[in-house]
N, C-alpha and C positions, 0 to 999 in steps of 0.2 A: 748639828749637824757639824765634825769636825773636818778642817780644810787641809788635815794629812793625806798626804796621798802614800798607799804603802810601798815599802822600798820593791817589793817583790814584783810591782810592775815594770820597775827598770829592766830586768833581762827580757822581760816577753816585748819591750821594744826594741833592747840589744837584736835579740834573736831577729824580728820582723828587719832589722834593718840590715841584718848579715844576709838576710834574703837578697833583698835587694841589692846587696854588694855582688853575690853572687849572680843574679841577674845580669848584672854590667858586664860581668867578666865572660859569663856566657854568650852574651852576643856579639861583646869584643874579639872572642874568640870564632865564633860561628857565623857572622856576617862577611867577612872575607872568603871563606869556605866556600857558602853557600851561593855568592857571588860570580864565582868560577862555574858552577854546577848551573848548566842548563835547564834539568832536571828541578832544581829548586823551586823555577817559577811554573813547573807545571802542575797545576791541581790534580792530574791523576795519578803522581808519583804518590808513593806512600813513604811515611816515616822509616820504613825498615828498607828501603829502596835507599833513601837517604844517607841512613846509616851505613850501608855498605859502603858508600862513598865521601864518608865522613873520618877523619881520622880519630883513633881513637881518643887523644888527648882532647881533641875538641869536645867530644860526644860525653867525657867524663863531666864537663862544667854542668853539662846540660843534665845529666844524672842525676849530678848533688844538686842541683835545683831542684827537681823535680822530689828529691828525696827529702829537703824541707819544708814540703808539702804534706809529707806522711807523717811519722812520728812527731814530730815538732808541735803538730796541730792538738795532740794528745797535752805536751806541756805547756801549750796556751792554755787550755780548759782547766787543769790543774791547778796550774799557778792564780789562776783566776778565781776560781773556786777557792782556795785558801786565801786570798786576798777577801773574797765574800766572808767568808765562814769565820774568817779572823777577825770580823768587823773592820776592817783597815787597820789594827793593830800591825805593827813590823811584829815578826819572829825571825831572828836573827839565823835559825836553823834553816826555816825555810827560804830563805833570801841566800843565804850559802850554797843551798844545794840547787837552788834556781840557775843561779852562775855558772854553779859548776856544770851542770845540763848544759847553758849556752857554751860556754870555752869548750866542751867537749865535742861540741857539734861543729864548733870553727874548725878545731883540728880533724875532727872529721872529714869536713869541706876541704881540708887542704891534702889530705890524705887522697881522698879520692880523686880531687881535680889535678894534682901533679904527678904521681906518679901509682895512683890505684893499686898499691900493694894489697890483695883483697884482704890477707890474714889481719896485716896491720888495721885495714880499714874495720872488720868484723871485731876485733878487739876492743877497736875505741867505740864499737856500735853499741858491745855488750855492757859496757862501760855506763854510756850514754842511757842505756836500758834500765839499769840499776837504779842510775839517780833517780830517773822517771819511775821507776817502781817506788821507791821510799818515797819521795814526792808524792804519790799517788796514796802509799797508807798514809800518810801524816794527814791526807785532807779527807782519807775515810774514816779516821777515829775523830775528826771535827763534823762530818755531814750526818753518820750514822749513828 
């Protein structure tokens, strides 16, 4: 067995690392707000009730953190499938596409977390979805 580690694993770890960065950013903005809200300590308070008392710029970071557990989970599965199907051999096209996906998702995070311009965020999301669709197609040609 080769000791070579496929380069497509790097963007997987990078996006997971970025998720931790977003988690820290989310808590850094939420904790000060929640510390001032008496409702935050009440177990009968719903998330929707807290959201009405939380500034939008704080909610955006939490929303983005949650989004990093949605479509990116498909990315993780597809990138791992590519690494396995290629038997650990590097494919520069797959790796570049994977890094492109990560970069686009980081851009999406910045847009959503700073100004949340919905159309800009949507366009970036469409591009990331397109990259993921191409990666999925490439994986499908190997496994079917």
